[in-house]
Structures are given as C-alpha cells and as structure tokens.
Steps between C-alpha positions, in 0.01 A plus 500: 500500500841631418567868460755674280732761644674795336821329399366145488215428255301180514620197310274327249450215747390744771258664258349162416462410868334837570262443209387163639454644848299794367256271317399339830531812711267696272211262565552501876541877527187554293298291747635695798422826321141387455483408868620846597281689253171309511506314831670770712784277614758776528515507879449241770169528680589262779790446736644154537619225272192280523257781422712617207512146361119491509479839330744386231305178444167681467650764272634224276161330504324824405752558221446151358120530517512836322733357236273197446191719460677717245607193303143367488342817363 
C-alpha cells in the first residue's frame, strides 16, 4: 500500500490501488485476528521451522473446522 506524506498527497490512481489491496487484506487480517483471539496463536509454542509449520497447519485446520461448523448451524 502506498502512503501519503505531508507535502505529497496520494494520487487518484494510488487511492484506487490502495482500495483494491484493502479489500483482500481485510479478509486475510480478519482470519489472523481470529487465530490470535480464539485459537491463541499469538506466540510460537515450539522452536524450529518444521514444528512451527505443523502448528500453523493444525491451527488452519482448526480454524476451517470451526468455520464449517458455524456455517452449518
């Protein structure tokens, strides 16, 4: 995203690009916020890349299961 500065406001093209980015970013950030709030994914529990990949995969799986259950009922 582009940012305006004091003496240099954003152009209309930059505003349009920021708008398109924010539409996608909003959905992704909302999912990460849910992970942090409901699934306690704010800090790493394990040390090492492989263990963190497993934790991320299982957190995503739990998120999708919870989302599917909420859609059904």
